[in-house]
N, CA and C atoms as a LAMMPS dump frame, in Angstrom:
ITEM: TIMESTEP
0
ITEM: NUMBER OF ATOMS
402
ITEM: BOX BOUNDS ff ff ff
-5.0000000000000000e+02 5.0000000000000000e+02
-5.0000000000000000e+02 5.0000000000000000e+02
-5.0000000000000000e+02 5.0000000000000000e+02
ITEM: ATOMS id mol type element x y z
1 1 1 N 65.296 393.504 421.539
2 1 2 C 63.958 393.907 421.938
3 1 3 C 63.86 393.801 423.457
4 2 1 N 63.376 394.867 424.067
5 2 2 C 63.192 394.893 425.507
6 2 3 C 61.733 394.637 425.826
7 3 1 N 61.495 393.706 426.728
8 3 2 C 60.136 393.4 427.165
9 3 3 C 59.895 394.116 428.487
10 4 1 N 58.801 394.867 428.548
11 4 2 C 58.478 395.636 429.74
12 4 3 C 57.075 395.268 430.186
13 5 1 N 56.918 394.97 431.47
14 5 2 C 55.584 394.718 432.007
15 5 3 C 54.769 395.997 431.903
16 6 1 N 53.502 395.855 431.567
17 6 2 C 52.649 397.029 431.448
18 6 3 C 51.215 396.66 431.803
19 7 1 N 50.419 397.678 432.036
20 7 2 C 49.001 397.495 432.301
21 7 3 C 48.217 398.317 431.307
22 8 1 N 47.053 397.834 430.942
23 8 2 C 46.176 398.534 430.029
24 8 3 C 44.967 399.016 430.818
25 9 1 N 44.647 400.286 430.658
26 9 2 C 43.489 400.869 431.311
27 9 3 C 42.497 401.261 430.239
28 10 1 N 41.277 400.823 430.387
29 10 2 C 40.232 401.159 429.44
30 10 3 C 39.206 402.022 430.151
31 11 1 N 38.855 403.157 429.529
32 11 2 C 37.847 404.052 430.08
33 11 3 C 36.745 404.18 429.038
34 12 1 N 35.526 403.916 429.434
35 12 2 C 34.387 404.034 428.526
36 12 3 C 34.178 405.479 428.098
37 13 1 N 33.527 405.645 426.957
38 13 2 C 33.327 406.978 426.404
39 13 3 C 32.598 407.906 427.366
40 14 1 N 31.537 407.45 427.969
41 14 2 C 30.754 408.305 428.877
42 14 3 C 31.61 408.75 430.062
43 15 1 N 32.369 407.823 430.626
44 15 2 C 33.235 408.176 431.764
45 15 3 C 34.34 409.136 431.329
46 16 1 N 34.88 408.913 430.128
47 16 2 C 35.937 409.788 429.621
48 16 3 C 35.412 411.206 429.403
49 17 1 N 34.226 411.331 428.799
50 17 2 C 33.645 412.65 428.556
51 17 3 C 33.334 413.357 429.879
52 18 1 N 32.876 412.608 430.875
53 18 2 C 32.608 413.2 432.184
54 18 3 C 33.909 413.693 432.819
55 19 1 N 34.973 412.931 432.674
56 19 2 C 36.282 413.339 433.198
57 19 3 C 36.767 414.607 432.511
58 20 1 N 36.61 414.687 431.191
59 20 2 C 37.021 415.893 430.461
60 20 3 C 36.232 417.113 430.929
61 21 1 N 34.943 416.923 431.18
62 21 2 C 34.098 418.034 431.629
63 21 3 C 34.488 418.495 433.032
64 22 1 N 34.888 417.557 433.872
65 22 2 C 35.216 417.921 435.262
66 22 3 C 36.667 418.366 435.433
67 23 1 N 37.522 418.08 434.458
68 23 2 C 38.95 418.437 434.528
69 23 3 C 39.372 419.171 433.253
70 24 1 N 39.039 420.46 433.144
71 24 2 C 39.375 421.193 431.919
72 24 3 C 40.875 421.222 431.623
73 25 1 N 41.708 421.232 432.645
74 25 2 C 43.163 421.245 432.415
75 25 3 C 43.601 419.962 431.708
76 26 1 N 42.982 418.859 432.049
77 26 2 C 43.29 417.589 431.386
78 26 3 C 42.853 417.641 429.925
79 27 1 N 41.684 418.212 429.675
80 27 2 C 41.201 418.341 428.3
81 27 3 C 42.158 419.199 427.474
82 28 1 N 42.633 420.306 428.038
83 28 2 C 43.582 421.176 427.331
84 28 3 C 44.88 420.426 427.065
85 29 1 N 45.376 419.699 428.063
86 29 2 C 46.615 418.941 427.898
87 29 3 C 46.474 417.896 426.788
88 30 1 N 45.371 417.179 426.766
89 30 2 C 45.158 416.174 425.726
90 30 3 C 45.041 416.812 424.347
91 31 1 N 44.415 417.984 424.275
92 31 2 C 44.322 418.684 423.001
93 31 3 C 45.707 419.122 422.524
94 32 1 N 46.538 419.611 423.437
95 32 2 C 47.904 419.986 423.074
96 32 3 C 48.692 418.773 422.59
97 33 1 N 48.546 417.659 423.278
98 33 2 C 49.228 416.429 422.879
99 33 3 C 48.759 415.981 421.499
100 34 1 N 47.454 416.035 421.268
101 34 2 C 46.913 415.664 419.962
102 34 3 C 47.496 416.549 418.858
103 35 1 N 47.541 417.854 419.077
104 35 2 C 48.082 418.778 418.081
105 35 3 C 49.564 418.509 417.83
106 36 1 N 50.311 418.209 418.885
107 36 2 C 51.735 417.889 418.74
108 36 3 C 51.912 416.65 417.87
109 37 1 N 51.132 415.623 418.135
110 37 2 C 51.221 414.393 417.335
111 37 3 C 50.804 414.621 415.896
112 38 1 N 49.792 415.455 415.684
113 38 2 C 49.351 415.754 414.329
114 38 3 C 50.437 416.508 413.564
115 39 1 N 51.096 417.479 414.221
116 39 2 C 52.206 418.196 413.574
117 39 3 C 53.34 417.235 413.239
118 40 1 N 53.666 416.34 414.17
119 40 2 C 54.731 415.361 413.963
120 40 3 C 54.411 414.473 412.758
121 41 1 N 53.187 413.996 412.679
122 41 2 C 52.774 413.142 411.569
123 41 3 C 52.812 413.906 410.246
124 42 1 N 52.359 415.145 410.264
125 42 2 C 52.394 415.971 409.051
126 42 3 C 53.834 416.187 408.587
127 43 1 N 54.744 416.425 409.526
128 43 2 C 56.159 416.605 409.174
129 43 3 C 56.723 415.343 408.531
130 44 1 N 56.388 414.184 409.1
131 44 2 C 56.882 412.929 408.53
132 44 3 C 56.376 412.733 407.103
133 45 1 N 55.105 413.009 406.873
134 45 2 C 54.551 412.864 405.523
135 45 3 C 55.185 413.852 404.56
136 46 1 N 55.393 415.08 405.02
137 46 2 C 56.029 416.092 404.178
138 46 3 C 57.452 415.689 403.82
139 47 1 N 58.199 415.206 404.819
140 47 2 C 59.573 414.772 404.557
141 47 3 C 59.612 413.618 403.573
142 48 1 N 58.727 412.647 403.758
143 48 2 C 58.721 411.479 402.871
144 48 3 C 58.397 411.876 401.436
145 49 1 N 57.544 412.895 401.281
146 49 2 C 57.139 413.301 399.937
147 49 3 C 58.137 414.236 399.271
148 50 1 N 58.824 415.073 400.055
149 50 2 C 59.598 416.156 399.462
150 50 3 C 61.11 416.049 399.597
151 51 1 N 61.605 415.255 400.535
152 51 2 C 63.044 415.208 400.768
153 51 3 C 63.654 413.925 400.24
154 52 1 N 64.914 414.008 399.813
155 52 2 C 65.616 412.793 399.428
156 52 3 C 66.026 412.044 400.704
157 53 1 N 66.413 410.81 400.531
158 53 2 C 66.701 409.961 401.684
159 53 3 C 67.837 410.478 402.566
160 54 1 N 68.96 410.95 402.019
161 54 2 C 70.005 411.465 402.908
162 54 3 C 69.511 412.602 403.8
163 55 1 N 68.684 413.485 403.255
164 55 2 C 68.14 414.582 404.058
165 55 3 C 67.226 414.041 405.155
166 56 1 N 66.43 413.039 404.838
167 56 2 C 65.532 412.444 405.843
168 56 3 C 66.329 411.78 406.962
169 57 1 N 67.39 411.051 406.591
170 57 2 C 68.217 410.392 407.607
171 57 3 C 68.88 411.439 408.497
172 58 1 N 69.465 412.454 407.882
173 58 2 C 70.145 413.497 408.661
174 58 3 C 69.172 414.199 409.604
175 59 1 N 67.984 414.543 409.1
176 59 2 C 66.982 415.2 409.953
177 59 3 C 66.588 414.321 411.131
178 60 1 N 66.385 413.051 410.856
179 60 2 C 65.951 412.155 411.942
180 60 3 C 67.039 412.036 413.007
181 61 1 N 68.289 411.903 412.578
182 61 2 C 69.395 411.816 413.536
183 61 3 C 69.476 413.091 414.374
184 62 1 N 69.357 414.241 413.732
185 62 2 C 69.434 415.507 414.46
186 62 3 C 68.28 415.654 415.444
187 63 1 N 67.075 415.273 415.036
188 63 2 C 65.92 415.359 415.949
189 63 3 C 66.073 414.407 417.128
190 64 1 N 66.53 413.202 416.848
191 64 2 C 66.743 412.243 417.935
192 64 3 C 67.818 412.742 418.893
193 65 1 N 68.823 413.413 418.365
194 65 2 C 69.886 413.956 419.214
195 65 3 C 69.339 414.995 420.178
196 66 1 N 68.434 415.841 419.689
197 66 2 C 67.833 416.858 420.555
198 66 3 C 67.003 416.195 421.654
199 67 1 N 66.203 415.2 421.279
200 67 2 C 65.284 414.575 422.23
201 67 3 C 65.935 413.522 423.122
202 68 1 N 66.927 412.798 422.592
203 68 2 C 67.449 411.636 423.327
204 68 3 C 68.967 411.54 423.344
205 69 1 N 69.651 412.536 422.791
206 69 2 C 71.103 412.456 422.68
207 69 3 C 71.809 412.607 424.01
208 70 1 N 72.999 412.043 424.062
209 70 2 C 73.861 412.113 425.243
210 70 3 C 75.116 412.886 424.858
211 71 1 N 75.144 414.208 425.16
212 71 2 C 76.311 415.008 424.776
213 71 3 C 77.572 414.537 425.496
214 72 1 N 78.663 414.508 424.779
215 72 2 C 79.951 414.117 425.344
216 72 3 C 81.066 414.838 424.628
217 73 1 N 82.294 414.571 425.046
218 73 2 C 83.438 415.26 424.442
219 73 3 C 83.648 414.845 422.993
220 74 1 N 83.252 413.625 422.623
221 74 2 C 83.439 413.161 421.244
222 74 3 C 82.262 413.455 420.344
223 75 1 N 81.219 414.084 420.886
224 75 2 C 80.016 414.376 420.111
225 75 3 C 78.788 413.897 420.846
226 76 1 N 77.642 414.088 420.241
227 76 2 C 76.38 413.669 420.841
228 76 3 C 76.085 412.235 420.421
229 77 1 N 75.935 411.365 421.421
230 77 2 C 75.714 409.944 421.147
231 77 3 C 74.225 409.611 421.195
232 78 1 N 73.813 408.788 420.256
233 78 2 C 72.449 408.274 420.209
234 78 3 C 72.503 406.769 420.34
235 79 1 N 71.671 406.241 421.186
236 79 2 C 71.545 404.788 421.286
237 79 3 C 70.46 404.341 420.339
238 80 1 N 70.875 404.024 419.132
239 80 2 C 69.925 403.557 418.123
240 80 3 C 70.695 402.707 417.112
241 81 1 N 70.111 401.605 416.749
242 81 2 C 70.766 400.758 415.75
243 81 3 C 70.402 401.263 414.359
244 82 1 N 71.176 400.844 413.388
245 82 2 C 70.88 401.21 412.006
246 82 3 C 69.535 400.628 411.579
247 83 1 N 69.22 399.453 412.077
248 83 2 C 67.929 398.837 411.773
249 83 3 C 66.77 399.643 412.34
250 84 1 N 66.923 400.14 413.567
251 84 2 C 65.864 400.959 414.164
252 84 3 C 65.69 402.268 413.392
253 85 1 N 66.805 402.881 413.016
254 85 2 C 66.742 404.108 412.229
255 85 3 C 66.062 403.838 410.895
256 86 1 N 66.406 402.739 410.253
257 86 2 C 65.779 402.369 408.983
258 86 3 C 64.272 402.162 409.169
259 87 1 N 63.874 401.517 410.26
260 87 2 C 62.452 401.311 410.521
261 87 3 C 61.716 402.632 410.689
262 88 1 N 62.33 403.586 411.385
263 88 2 C 61.724 404.914 411.537
264 88 3 C 61.422 405.533 410.181
265 89 1 N 62.32 405.307 409.228
266 89 2 C 62.231 405.947 407.919
267 89 3 C 61.556 405.074 406.864
268 90 1 N 61.199 403.85 407.24
269 90 2 C 60.556 402.896 406.327
270 90 3 C 61.417 402.606 405.099
271 91 1 N 62.712 402.376 405.362
272 91 2 C 63.644 401.998 404.305
273 91 3 C 64.474 400.815 404.802
274 92 1 N 65.296 400.27 403.941
275 92 2 C 66.101 399.117 404.338
276 92 3 C 67.311 399.558 405.168
277 93 1 N 67.761 398.678 406.026
278 93 2 C 68.939 398.944 406.845
279 93 3 C 70.171 399.133 405.956
280 94 1 N 70.241 398.379 404.868
281 94 2 C 71.394 398.459 403.984
282 94 3 C 71.546 399.859 403.381
283 95 1 N 70.447 400.463 402.987
284 95 2 C 70.515 401.803 402.4
285 95 3 C 70.935 402.819 403.454
286 96 1 N 70.378 402.706 404.647
287 96 2 C 70.78 403.599 405.746
288 96 3 C 72.268 403.406 406.023
289 97 1 N 72.72 402.157 406.051
290 97 2 C 74.123 401.862 406.316
291 97 3 C 75.034 402.519 405.282
292 98 1 N 74.651 402.506 404.019
293 98 2 C 75.475 403.123 402.971
294 98 3 C 75.698 404.606 403.255
295 99 1 N 74.632 405.31 403.615
296 99 2 C 74.756 406.745 403.902
297 99 3 C 75.555 406.98 405.18
298 100 1 N 75.284 406.189 406.208
299 100 2 C 76.002 406.37 407.478
300 100 3 C 77.493 406.082 407.305
301 101 1 N 77.828 405.07 406.53
302 101 2 C 79.246 404.759 406.307
303 101 3 C 79.933 405.904 405.557
304 102 1 N 79.251 406.472 404.588
305 102 2 C 79.804 407.616 403.857
306 102 3 C 80.029 408.786 404.819
307 103 1 N 79.056 409.061 405.667
308 103 2 C 79.18 410.165 406.617
309 103 3 C 80.262 409.892 407.653
310 104 1 N 80.429 408.609 408.01
311 104 2 C 81.5 408.243 408.941
312 104 3 C 82.851 408.548 408.311
313 105 1 N 83.015 408.182 407.048
314 105 2 C 84.281 408.435 406.342
315 105 3 C 84.577 409.927 406.241
316 106 1 N 83.529 410.727 406.111
317 106 2 C 83.707 412.18 406.03
318 106 3 C 83.917 412.835 407.401
319 107 1 N 83.722 412.06 408.47
320 107 2 C 83.916 412.6 409.815
321 107 3 C 82.684 413.254 410.416
322 108 1 N 81.536 413.126 409.744
323 108 2 C 80.304 413.719 410.266
324 108 3 C 79.79 412.967 411.49
325 109 1 N 79.959 411.647 411.484
326 109 2 C 79.441 410.803 412.572
327 109 3 C 80.467 409.732 412.921
328 110 1 N 80.261 409.114 414.066
329 110 2 C 80.979 407.912 414.448
330 110 3 C 79.961 406.798 414.609
331 111 1 N 80.364 405.574 414.359
332 111 2 C 79.459 404.432 414.458
333 111 3 C 80.068 403.351 415.331
334 112 1 N 79.278 402.855 416.248
335 112 2 C 79.6 401.643 416.998
336 112 3 C 78.318 400.826 417.062
337 113 1 N 78.412 399.634 417.581
338 113 2 C 77.229 398.772 417.638
339 113 3 C 76.12 399.439 418.457
340 114 1 N 75.003 399.697 417.791
341 114 2 C 73.837 400.266 418.464
342 114 3 C 73.964 401.732 418.835
343 115 1 N 74.971 402.428 418.274
344 115 2 C 75.163 403.842 418.601
345 115 3 C 75.619 404.626 417.382
346 116 1 N 75.122 405.848 417.321
347 116 2 C 75.578 406.812 416.329
348 116 3 C 76.044 408.022 417.12
349 117 1 N 77.253 408.492 416.848
350 117 2 C 77.784 409.669 417.531
351 117 3 C 77.896 410.795 416.506
352 118 1 N 77.216 411.889 416.784
353 118 2 C 77.273 413.049 415.893
354 118 3 C 78.544 413.818 416.205
355 119 1 N 79.44 413.866 415.248
356 119 2 C 80.716 414.571 415.423
357 119 3 C 80.684 415.963 414.775
358 120 1 N 79.87 416.128 413.726
359 120 2 C 79.783 417.404 413.023
360 120 3 C 78.312 417.689 412.728
361 121 1 N 77.631 418.293 413.707
362 121 2 C 76.199 418.574 413.562
363 121 3 C 75.937 419.54 412.41
364 122 1 N 76.844 420.489 412.184
365 122 2 C 76.654 421.451 411.088
366 122 3 C 76.622 420.742 409.742
367 123 1 N 77.45 419.729 409.573
368 123 2 C 77.452 418.972 408.317
369 123 3 C 76.124 418.241 408.131
370 124 1 N 75.609 417.657 409.208
371 124 2 C 74.31 416.979 409.108
372 124 3 C 73.197 417.98 408.832
373 125 1 N 73.294 419.167 409.417
374 125 2 C 72.282 420.198 409.155
375 125 3 C 72.293 420.599 407.682
376 126 1 N 73.474 420.681 407.09
377 126 2 C 73.55 420.979 405.646
378 126 3 C 72.921 419.853 404.83
379 127 1 N 73.172 418.611 405.229
380 127 2 C 72.586 417.468 404.524
381 127 3 C 71.063 417.456 404.675
382 128 1 N 70.576 417.921 405.81
383 128 2 C 69.134 417.926 406.095
384 128 3 C 68.404 419.075 405.44
385 129 1 N 69.135 420.021 404.877
386 129 2 C 68.554 421.219 404.298
387 129 3 C 67.728 420.851 403.056
388 130 1 N 66.443 421.168 403.04
389 130 2 C 65.612 420.801 401.89
390 130 3 C 65.985 421.521 400.597
391 131 1 N 66.774 422.565 400.69
392 131 2 C 67.21 423.278 399.487
393 131 3 C 68.387 422.577 398.822
394 132 1 N 68.857 421.471 399.443
395 132 2 C 69.91 420.697 398.823
396 132 3 C 71.294 421.268 399.022
397 133 1 N 71.483 422.021 400.124
398 133 2 C 72.794 422.632 400.354
399 133 3 C 73.833 421.615 400.783
400 134 1 N 73.428 420.357 401.062
401 134 2 C 74.376 419.363 401.546
402 134 3 C 74.945 418.594 400.435
């Protein structure tokens, strides 16, 4: 766990509404951010309801790779522990580990402490396919 110093800013409702009225670009930006978060939340709920766990794990790894991956010659590396990945998915680390170990044996990914390296993104995409093509 990393501890980071931070500050909290509180803006009263009246001041916030006045700021939105005087800065329409800020209001538009906040609305876009809200819609993005709502879509993200809807996707998570849809995945939890409709996809099996291997598909959910594969999708999450692929999405994290797009947003935070470090491309290299051996594949795209993600700095994430199995426990953190399990927390994202609200499942146990042991279950995530079982799937990751299977995928490691198949050559889809590489595993080191606190890192997952995607070696075969196409294989993970097949596993993530909601039609069950994986």
